[in-house]
Structure formats: structure tokens, C-alpha cells
C-alpha positions as CSV (number, residue, x, y, z in Angstrom):
1,M,-0.5,-73.1,-13.8
2,T,1.6,-76.0,-15.1
3,N,0.9,-79.0,-17.3
4,V,-2.2,-77.3,-18.8
5,E,-4.8,-79.4,-20.7
6,V,-7.5,-77.6,-22.6
7,F,-10.9,-79.1,-23.0
8,K,-13.0,-77.7,-25.8
9,P,-15.4,-79.7,-28.1
10,K,-14.3,-79.4,-31.8
11,V,-17.9,-78.9,-32.8
12,A,-17.7,-75.4,-31.2
13,F,-15.4,-74.3,-34.0
14,V,-17.9,-75.5,-36.6
15,Y,-20.7,-73.5,-35.0
16,A,-18.4,-70.5,-34.7
17,A,-17.4,-70.7,-38.4
18,T,-21.0,-70.9,-39.4
19,V,-21.8,-67.7,-37.5
20,F,-18.8,-65.9,-38.8
21,I,-19.5,-66.9,-42.4
22,F,-23.0,-65.6,-42.0
23,A,-21.7,-62.3,-40.6
24,I,-19.2,-62.0,-43.5
25,L,-21.7,-62.8,-46.2
26,L,-24.2,-60.3,-44.7
27,S,-21.6,-57.6,-44.6
28,V,-20.4,-58.2,-48.2
29,Q,-24.0,-58.3,-49.4
30,T,-24.8,-55.1,-47.5
31,I,-21.7,-53.2,-48.8
32,Y,-21.7,-54.2,-52.4
33,F,-25.3,-55.2,-53.3
34,N,-27.5,-53.0,-51.1
35,N,-29.3,-49.8,-52.1
36,G,-28.1,-48.2,-49.0
37,S,-31.4,-48.0,-47.1
38,N,-30.5,-50.7,-44.5
39,T,-26.7,-50.6,-44.6
40,A,-26.2,-49.5,-41.0
41,L,-28.7,-51.9,-39.5
42,D,-27.4,-54.9,-41.5
43,L,-23.8,-54.2,-40.5
44,A,-25.0,-53.9,-36.9
45,V,-26.7,-57.3,-37.1
46,A,-23.5,-58.8,-38.6
47,A,-21.4,-57.3,-35.8
48,T,-23.8,-58.6,-33.2
49,A,-23.7,-62.1,-34.7
50,A,-19.9,-62.0,-34.8
51,V,-19.6,-60.9,-31.2
52,A,-22.2,-63.4,-30.0
53,G,-20.4,-66.2,-32.0
54,W,-17.1,-65.3,-30.4
55,L,-18.5,-65.2,-26.9
56,T,-20.6,-68.4,-27.3
57,W,-18.3,-70.7,-29.3
58,V,-14.7,-69.3,-29.4
59,R,-14.0,-67.9,-26.0
60,P,-15.4,-70.7,-23.7
61,K,-13.0,-73.5,-22.6
62,L,-12.0,-75.6,-19.7
63,E,-8.3,-75.5,-18.6
64,L,-7.0,-78.2,-16.3
65,S,-3.6,-78.0,-14.7
66,D,-1.7,-79.6,-11.9
67,E,-2.7,-76.8,-9.5
68,G,-6.3,-76.3,-10.4
69,V,-9.0,-75.6,-13.0
70,R,-9.8,-72.5,-15.0
71,V,-13.4,-72.3,-16.3
72,V,-13.7,-69.8,-19.1
73,N,-17.4,-69.0,-19.8
74,P,-18.8,-66.4,-22.2
75,L,-18.9,-63.6,-19.6
76,R,-16.8,-64.9,-16.7
77,T,-13.5,-66.6,-16.0
78,V,-13.2,-68.6,-12.7
79,T,-10.0,-70.1,-11.4
80,I,-10.2,-72.7,-8.7
81,G,-7.5,-74.6,-6.9
82,W,-8.0,-78.4,-6.5
83,Q,-7.8,-77.9,-2.8
84,D,-11.1,-75.9,-2.9
85,V,-13.1,-78.3,-5.1
86,Q,-15.7,-80.1,-3.0
87,N,-17.7,-82.0,-5.6
88,V,-18.3,-82.4,-9.4
89,S,-21.8,-83.0,-10.9
90,T,-23.0,-83.4,-14.4
91,R,-26.7,-82.5,-14.4
92,F,-27.4,-80.5,-17.5
93,S,-23.7,-79.6,-17.7
94,L,-20.5,-80.1,-15.8
95,N,-20.8,-78.2,-12.5
96,I,-18.0,-77.7,-10.0
97,L,-18.9,-77.1,-6.4
98,H,-16.1,-75.3,-4.5
99,N,-15.5,-73.5,-1.3
100,N,-16.7,-70.2,-2.8
101,G,-19.8,-71.4,-4.6
102,R,-20.6,-73.3,-7.7
103,V,-19.6,-72.7,-11.4
104,G,-21.1,-74.3,-14.5
105,V,-18.9,-75.2,-17.4
106,W,-20.2,-73.8,-20.7
107,V,-18.3,-76.1,-23.0
108,A,-19.3,-79.3,-21.1
109,A,-23.0,-79.8,-21.8
110,A,-24.7,-83.1,-21.0
111,N,-25.3,-84.3,-24.5
112,G,-24.9,-88.1,-24.3
113,R,-28.4,-89.4,-24.1
114,R,-28.6,-90.4,-27.8
115,R,-26.1,-93.2,-27.2
116,M,-26.8,-94.1,-23.6
117,S,-28.7,-97.3,-24.5
118,R,-25.5,-98.7,-25.9
119,I,-23.4,-97.7,-22.9
120,S,-26.0,-98.9,-20.4
121,G,-26.3,-102.3,-22.0
122,A,-22.6,-102.9,-22.3
123,A,-21.0,-101.1,-19.4
124,T,-21.9,-102.2,-15.9
125,R,-20.3,-102.3,-12.5
126,N,-19.5,-106.0,-13.0
127,G,-18.0,-105.9,-16.5
128,I,-17.5,-104.1,-19.8
129,S,-18.5,-105.5,-23.2
130,S,-15.9,-106.0,-25.8
131,D,-18.3,-104.3,-28.3
132,L,-17.4,-100.9,-26.9
133,T,-14.7,-98.8,-28.6
134,S,-11.8,-97.1,-26.8
135,Q,-13.6,-93.8,-27.1
136,D,-16.6,-95.3,-25.4
137,L,-14.5,-96.7,-22.6
138,R,-12.7,-93.5,-21.7
139,G,-14.0,-92.2,-18.5
140,I,-16.0,-95.2,-17.4
141,A,-13.8,-95.8,-14.4
142,T,-14.8,-92.4,-12.9
143,A,-18.4,-92.3,-14.2
144,T,-21.4,-92.3,-11.9
145,F,-23.7,-95.3,-12.0
146,D,-27.4,-95.6,-11.4
147,G,-27.8,-99.3,-10.7
148,D,-26.1,-101.1,-13.6
149,S,-26.3,-98.1,-16.0
150,I,-24.1,-95.0,-16.3
151,I,-26.0,-91.8,-15.6
152,A,-26.5,-90.1,-19.1
153,S,-24.8,-86.8,-18.2
154,D,-21.9,-88.7,-16.7
155,S,-21.3,-91.0,-19.7
156,P,-17.8,-90.8,-21.3
157,I,-19.4,-90.1,-24.7
158,S,-21.0,-86.8,-23.5
159,D,-19.1,-83.6,-23.2
160,S,-20.0,-83.3,-19.5
161,G,-19.0,-86.8,-18.7
162,L,-15.7,-86.6,-20.4
163,A,-14.9,-83.3,-18.8
164,A,-15.9,-84.7,-15.4
165,H,-13.6,-87.6,-15.9
166,L,-10.7,-85.2,-16.7
167,V,-11.5,-83.1,-13.6
168,R,-11.7,-86.2,-11.3
169,T,-8.5,-87.6,-12.6
170,R,-6.7,-84.3,-12.0
171,I,-8.1,-84.1,-8.4
172,G,-6.7,-87.6,-7.8
173,D,-3.3,-86.5,-9.1
174,F,-3.4,-83.3,-7.0
175,R,-3.7,-85.4,-3.8
176,T,-0.2,-86.7,-4.5
177,A,1.3,-83.5,-6.0
178,G,0.0,-80.9,-3.6
179,A,0.6,-77.7,-5.7
180,T,-2.0,-75.0,-5.4
181,V,-3.5,-72.0,-7.1
182,N,-5.5,-69.1,-5.7
183,Y,-9.2,-68.6,-6.4
184,S,-10.3,-65.8,-8.7
185,N,-13.5,-64.8,-10.4
186,K,-13.2,-62.2,-13.2
187,F,-16.0,-60.7,-15.3
188,N,-15.5,-60.3,-19.1
189,W,-16.1,-56.6,-19.3
190,L,-14.7,-56.3,-22.8
191,G,-17.0,-59.1,-24.2
192,A,-20.0,-57.8,-22.4
193,S,-19.4,-54.2,-23.6
194,L,-19.0,-55.3,-27.2
195,L,-22.2,-57.3,-27.1
196,V,-24.2,-54.5,-25.4
197,A,-22.9,-52.0,-27.9
198,A,-23.7,-54.2,-30.9
199,V,-27.2,-55.0,-29.7
200,A,-27.8,-51.3,-28.9
201,S,-26.7,-50.4,-32.4
202,C,-29.2,-52.8,-33.9
203,V,-32.0,-51.3,-31.8
204,L,-31.0,-47.8,-32.6
205,F,-30.7,-48.3,-36.4
206,A,-34.0,-50.2,-36.4
207,V,-35.8,-47.3,-34.7
208,V,-34.2,-44.7,-36.8
209,H,-35.0,-46.6,-40.0
């Protein structure tokens, strides 16, 4: 894949850092300030939090290239060539309908409703208000409208709307470039195994305790 662009909201790193700090503090407290009665269980909880934080906030991303798109979700990685993409929707999150099914994009949630009143009042099919910022305007050209208002999940100030804009733009570029990539769907066995092991350890130590 060439000319790769990675889409990943910055807030994901904030959430991940919060979880990792919790896991580290819990581990330090358990090792240095615990009487030893719950050490194994507390460390298992810390490990579970760290693994869940990595799977939920660190691993997921959306990679767009000239040939296709790679969706990296917590437990699955799907690579789709632009030639196989049939449609893009943004209900609840960005969803890519392709020849082999449908895949949701973990990092592109529909989270723009809090500012839709501003976009709806200023951006219409017939014109765009000068009150909008450049960040607001990005993606309006490819957004989906409901009458004179942009659909909330398709707005350029939501993760799903911005990601959809990037995908649609790449599809348009692909029609002139023509490079392809083969479809693949891979399960994250390592991540799933670590999560199952961590949760099982919590249950085991809780029962033994």
C-alpha cells in the first residue's frame, strides 16, 4: 500500500494514557503498599486494564492508501481494495460496505451531534456561512444532507463524518489511479489471547481468594 494516511482521533491516546496510568498506579500500590493478601488479584486487574486499554484505544486505526483501506479494529484487521467498496455509511460509526460484507470502523464513531445545530444553520446545499471555521468546512463537499441540514453522523466535525470524507476522496482518486489491493480479513489472536488470559486470571484469583 502506497501513500498511506492514518486516521486516528487524538483523544484515543488520552483515554489510553488514563487507563495505563491507572494500571501502573495500581501495580505500584499493590507491590509496595499492600499487605500481600490481594497482590495476585490486583496485579491481574491491572494487567486486564492495560490489555483492554491497548486493544480499545491504542491498536485501532484507519489506514487509507492509493490502493485501498485497512480497518484495524480491536480484534480484527480488514484490508479492502477500493475496487471492492460499494458504499460508505455513517450511522452510529463509519461503515464500509464491500463485496465481501460490511465492516465497522472502531475509531470513527458518530460523535458530532453536540455541534450539529451550528453546522445545520450555516451549511446548506445553497451556500456556506462565513461564520464557519476551516475545520468546520472540511468534508462538507462530500457530506450527506437531509434537506438543508447535514446528517449528524456525516458532519465534518464528527469522527465518522471526517473519516467518511477521507474514504470518499480516496475512492474518487482511485477511479483515476486504478491501483488495487487484495481483500484480507485477519483475526487478532494475540490480543484476544492476552485479554482472555488476563480476565481468566482475575476470575481465578478472585475465586481462590
